[in-house]
N, C-alpha and C positions, 0 to 999 in steps of 0.2 A: 504495499499499500504506500505511494508516495507520501501520504500525509503522514505516516509513520517514521517514515525516513528521514524527512525532515526533522522529524522530532528526536532529539539526540540529550536526554541525560533533562529534560522539561525544558529543553530552548530550543525556539524555531528559527532551523538556521536559515531557512528564505528570507526572516525579517529580518535576519540580521545582517544577512548579505545586502538587502535592499536598505539598510539605514547608512550602510558606508557610504562616506561620501566620495562621487565620482570627480577624478581631476578633469579638469579641463584640458580639452585637446588644446594644443600650438598650431595656429594654423601658419601656412609658407610663410606670410608677411611679418610673422613676429622670429621666425628662425633667420630669416632673411634681416633680420636687425640686430640679429646677435655677431657680439663681434667673435666670439670663441668658435660659431661655423667657423669663419674664411681663419682661424689658426689654422684648425685641427685641421682642415682643406689641404692649406698650402702643406702641411706637414704630412698628410697622408700623401699628396701629387707628390713630394721629394722625396717619399719611401718606394712610390711604384717608379719612379725614375729611375732608382739607385739599384733597384733588384731587376726591371725587366733590359735597360740600356746594358747593364753588365752581363746579364745573360745572354742580351744578343749578339755581342762583340767581342766577348771571350773568345768564341771560335776564331772569327777574324786576326784577333789579335796573335790566338796561337801558330794559326798559320802564316800572316805574313809580316809579323813584326819577330816573332820569336823564329820564326822556319821548323816547328815542332812538325815532329811524324801522326802521321794519322792516331797515332795510338794516343797521343795525348790529348786528343779531340774527344776522347771518349773517356778516357780516365779524369781530365779535370773538370768536367762537368759533375761525374759521380765524387769527387771529392768535395766538392762546393754543396752537393745534395746532403751528404753526409753528416758533413760541419754544420748545415742549416739544422739536419735531425737532433744533431748532441746538442747545439745550442740552443734549441727549442725547450728544453727541459731547467736550464739555466736562465733562462731567460723569464719562465713566469716564478722562480724564486725570486730572481733580481726587480721584479713587477710589484711582486708583494715585498720586500723590506726596503728596497729605494723609490719605490714611485715610477709612473711613466715617466716624467718627463729625463729623469735623473738617469732610468735605463733610456731612453732614448739617446740620449747624450752621448752614454759608453757606446751606443750602437754605432754612432757617426766617428767616434774617434776610430774603432777597428778598420769604419770603410775608410774615413781617412788616409790611416796609414798602409791600407792594400792600393789605394791611388798614388801617394808617393813613390811606393817599393814598384810600381809598375811603372812610372814617370823616369824615377831615378835609378832603377836598377838596371845591370846590364852584366852582359858576357857568361862564359859556360855555367856558372853558378847559378845564377837567373833560369836559364832554360836547361838544366837539371833538377835543381832542388828547390830554387827559388819560386819556382813557379806554382808549387804544391801549397806553400806557404800561402802565396797571392789566393789561391784557390779557395784554401782554409778560410781567411780573412776576409773573403768577399761572402763566401754561404754565410758564416756565422753573423756577420754586418749587417746581410739579408734579413736573415732570421731576427732579428733583436730588434731589425726598424720596422718589419712588417705585422710580426706579433704585438708590438707595445704601440704602434699605429691603429690597429683595429682595437687595440685595449681602449686608445682617447676617443676613439669614434663612440665606442661604445658606453665609457662613460659620459660623454657629451648628450647623447639621448638620454641615459638614465633612464627613470619611471615612465617618458613619452612613448613609447612600444609604438604607439600610433604613428609614430613620424619616422618610425626606424626605415619604410621601403625609400621616404624623401630622403634622408642624410644619406644614408647607403647610397642612393643614385644620384645624389650630388657629387658624393666622392668619387664615385665611379666616372661621374662625367669628367670632373677636373684629370682624375689619371689618366683617362683615353685621349682628351685632347692634348694633355701634354706630352705625351707619350710620342702621339701622332707628329705632332710640330717637332718633335727634337729629332725623329728619324729620316723626315724630311729632309732639315736642316743638315742632319750630319749625312743624308746621301746626296746633296746638293753639292759637297764639299769634297767627295771622293778624287783622289789626285788621278795622276797620269797611270797608275799603275791599273791594269786591267788583265783579268784571267788569261785572255789569250794572247798577251805579252810573254807571258813565263813557258810558252810551248812552242815548241818548230813550226813555224809558219809555211804554208806551201809556197814556190814560186810564185814572184809579183806576176806572172804573166798568166798563171791561172785566177789570180784575184779579180775577176776583171770588174765586178760593183762591188763599194765598200760598204761595209755592213749598215744595216738601217739602224738610224739613233744614234750613230759613232759622230759624239761629239767631238774629241779629241782625237789628231791621229794618232795610227798605234807607233808605240816605241820603235826608234831603231837600233837602238840595243838594249841589253839585259841593263835594270836600273843596278844601282852600288845597294849593297847592304845597308849601307848607313844612309841611302837617301831617304828623302821625304815620305817617298812614297810607300817605303815599307813601314816606314814609323808614325802611318796617319792613324791606323788604330789604337798605336798606345796612346796617343793623346787624345782619342776620343774615349776611351777609359778613364784616362785620367779624370779628365775635365767634366765625362758627365756623372762619374762616381762621387768622386772630391766635391764638384761642384754642387750635386744635388744634395750631399751630406750636410756639407757647410750650410748650403740654403734652408734646407729643414732646422739645421741648429738652433739660426738667426729667430726662426718661429716658436720654436720650441723653448728657448729665451725671453720671447715675447709671450707665450704664455704662461713661464713664471711670475713674470712683474704683473700682469694682469691680474692673475689671482692672488699675487699677494695684494693689490691694489684692492681689489675686489673685498678680501677680507677686511682690509684696514677700512672701507664704505660702510660695511657690515657693525664693524665693533665700533666706528663713531654714531651710527644713527640705534644702536642699540643703549649707549651712554645718553643719548638727547632724550630715551624712552625715558629712562631712568629719572 
């Protein structure tokens, strides 16, 4: 009997549920007026730039800048994924004891360390051993930044679960637009190096028509290993990973300042009320 199920220990559960005050739903305009939405959105966008661009251009960096064999194209992403998996357990502990902001900043330090080593490292040691350190740092940093930024987004939503779809949709929008623009800009700047310039070409008399869409002429000789053609993706990784980590860190610091300012105002209002 439904009436008997609602009565537990002499209390009517249905009446208790009906008596609970319903939280007012936050509309879209109210969210757009919230400064924290833009701060968290910038942090999430920076995180996705770091994660997606590093995963997209690491293979090109291995192949063109370090001249690694095909084996490394499989091993290095595996190291990145493994370090992300291991770091995920530590990230939950760090978020619990250090908080979101400090944990994200620690992740950005790992990312900046990897970016600096990519830019400044060279020689046989980097090609044989150092690249594993780079893979570990990039994987660990990606994990820390992504888990923590998702936690920040959940904290922003709080109890306003009716707005979850809106907030996650806005975060995803900034992510997709920023990554799309970044890839377009990077691909527009790809220098003289072309894949068919690294293989033996047929005699010129056989090539009767140029390749469609060829903007730059075919290279007349093999570029030097120190040419900017080969170092392009090294610079791409340095600026994309390091730049996004620094950019996001600035907004994390802004979040810390904003939270401190908000707490100060709340204390001031409480003091006035007393």
